[in-house]
LUMLUMGU-848707 format. One record per residue (C-alpha): residue in three letters; x, y, z. Coordinates in steps of 0.02 Angstrom, whole numbers, plus 32768, in hexadecimal, padded with zeros to 4 digits. Layout:
ALAXYZ ...
This chain:
MET66F0982616D7 VAL665C9832165B TYR65C298881689 GLY653A98581627 ARG64AD98D815EF SER642799301669 ASP637B98E8163B HIS635799B01621 GLY63B299A71590 ARG635E991F1539 ARG62CC9952149F PRO621E994514DF VAL61A998AC14C0 GLU615C98CC1423 PRO609098C0145C VAL6036982413F5 THR5F8C988013AB LEU5EF6981F13A0 LYS5E55983E1341 ILE5DB4980E1379 LEU5D0A98221320 VAL5C6B985F138F ALA5BCF9824133E GLY5B2A980E134B GLY5A7C984C1313 PHE5A3098E81301 GLY5A25995513A3 VAL5A8998BD1405 GLY5B0199431455 LYS5BA1992A13E5 THR5BCB99CF13E0 THR5BA29A021481 MET5C22997214B9 VAL5CAA99A41467 GLY5C8F9A3C14A8 ALA5C869A121552 VAL5D3299B01554 SER5D9E9A1114CD GLU5E219A8B1520 ILE5E189AF41489 ARG5D929B571448 PRO5D399AD413FB LEU5D119AE31329 ARG5C729AE91305 THR5C069AED125E GLU5B699B0112A4 GLU5ADE9B5D123F MET5A209B8F126E LEU59A39B18125D SER59219B5D11C3 GLU587B9B471194 ALA58B69AFB10FF GLY59099A6A1165 ARG587B9A3D11C1 PRO583B99C91156 VAL58EB99531170 ASP591C9983120E ASP58A999291288 VAL58B2998E1328 ASP583E991E1380 GLY58729905143A VAL58F1999B141C GLU58939A261400 GLY58FD9AA4144E LYS59899A9313D0 THR59979B271366 THR5A419AF01301 THR5A9A9A6212A2 THR5B399A2E127E VAL5B4D9A3B11BA ALA5C199A1211C1 MET5C6699DF125A ASP5CA39A01130A PHE5D469A0A1343 GLY5DAE9A0413E9 ARG5E3A99C8143A ILE5E5D997A14E1 THR5EFD994E1537 LEU5EEC98B015A0 ASP5F99989115C6 GLN603E98F915B4 ASP607598831519 LEU5FC3986014D8 ILE5F4B98EE1482 LEU5EA198B61445 TYR5E4E991F13A5 LEU5D91990313A9 PHE5D2A99261302 GLY5C729933130F THR5C0198E1127F PRO5B7C9942123F GLY5AD198DB1268 GLN5A6A98E911F2 ASP5A5D985D114E ARG5A7798EE10D5 PHE5B2599131118 TRP5B5F985A111E PHE5BBB985C108A MET5C4598BD10FA TRP5C5E98301168 ASP5CD497C810F4 ASP5D44986E1107 LEU5D45988511AC VAL5D6997C611E8 ARG5DFF97B21195 GLY5E8797B6120B ALA5E1B97981296 ILE5E439725131D GLY5D9996EF1364 ALA5CEE9762137B VAL5C6A979013F9 VAL5BB9977213B7 LEU5B4F97DF143E VAL5A9E979C147E ASP59FF97F21496 THR598C977914E4 ARG58FC97F014A9 ARG592797CD13F2 LEU599097341402 ALA596697061341 ASP59D297A612ED CYS5A7797551343 PHE5A5E96B512D1 PRO5AA396F41236 ALA5B399723129F VAL5B5E967512EC ASP5B509619123C TYR5BCE968F11F5 PHE5C4896611266 GLU5C1B95C31277 ASN5C2C95AB11B6 SER5CCB961C11B2 GLY5D2695AF122D LEU5D5F965112A0 PRO5D479627135F PHE5CAF968E13AE VAL5C7496A01461 VAL5BC596CF1472 GLY5BA1975A14E9 VAL5AEB97641539 ASN5ACA982C1547 CYS5A76984615F3 PHE59F098C415CB GLU599199211648 GLY58E098D7163F ALA5908984B15CC GLY58F09796160C ARG5973973E1664 PHE5985968E1631 PRO5A1A96081677 ALA5A9495F415ED GLU5A7D953615D8 THR59C89584159C VAL5A159609151B ARG5A94959214D2 ALA5A08951A14A7 ALA59A095941457 LEU5A3C95C513F2 ASP5A6A950A13D9 LEU5B17953B13F7 ASP5BAA94BE13EE PRO5BDF947B14A8 GLU5C8C94D1148F VAL5C5595631462 PRO5C6A95DC1507 LEU5BC096411538 VAL5BDF96D815B3 MET5B50973F160D CYS5B9D97F51608 ASP5B6698C215F9 ALA5B9D99201570 ARG5B9F99BD15B7 GLU5C1D997F164C ARG5CDA9983161B GLU5CFC98F016A0 SER5C6D988E1655 VAL5CA498AD15A3 LYS5D5E986D15C7 GLU5D2B97CB160A VAL5CD697A6156C LEU5D6497E31517 VAL5DE197731569 THR5D6F96D41540 VAL5D9896F814A8 VAL5E49970414AB GLU5E40966F151A HIS5DD9960614A9 ALA5E36962213FA MET5ED795F21449 THR5E7E956A1490 LEU5E41952A13C8 ALA5EE29563137E THR5F4894D913EC ARG5ED2946413DD GLN5EDE9485131F ARG5FA8947D132A GLU5FA393DF139B HIS5F409385130F ALA5FA793AD127D ALA603B938312D9 ALA5FEC92DA130A ILE5FB292BC1240 THR607A92EA1205 THR60CF927A128C 
């Protein structure tokens, strides 16, 4: 009689690792979002706001903010036993945007975090990902004291394409952030499948 190998003898499946960017305007909650969901101590590159930076760091609406990200935030979350997400938070100020081209390499998607009190601050991030072709999801961070608007009102204000998901979230809450990240992965997979099917249709 021939016995098969026990399942316990099989090598563990290597998890799939995916890179996701967390972008948006200055003070929108990117560092908070990465920190809320990361299962490791997040890497942060924050510096204190200085008097020299006041002319370029617009804190209108976020007057309590005392630090700013000058390079990136980094965190990790395991969504499933075989799926790990690496999160890279981008710096928000325009003087650090030169770093985005490096951060975007290898990413499968992005979150554009939005503060309805400073809606125009997210336009550069939306434009960047639209032009780069990277799939992205808009997460409306529901700050305390900020106006609450229906999703379709925010979508219209941002002039988003109908296929771009928009979700309400709380960047401080782990489960809320996880829902946003799951939406990013699903959206990126949907677009990748659509592109493969389109390419196959062209070649047949």
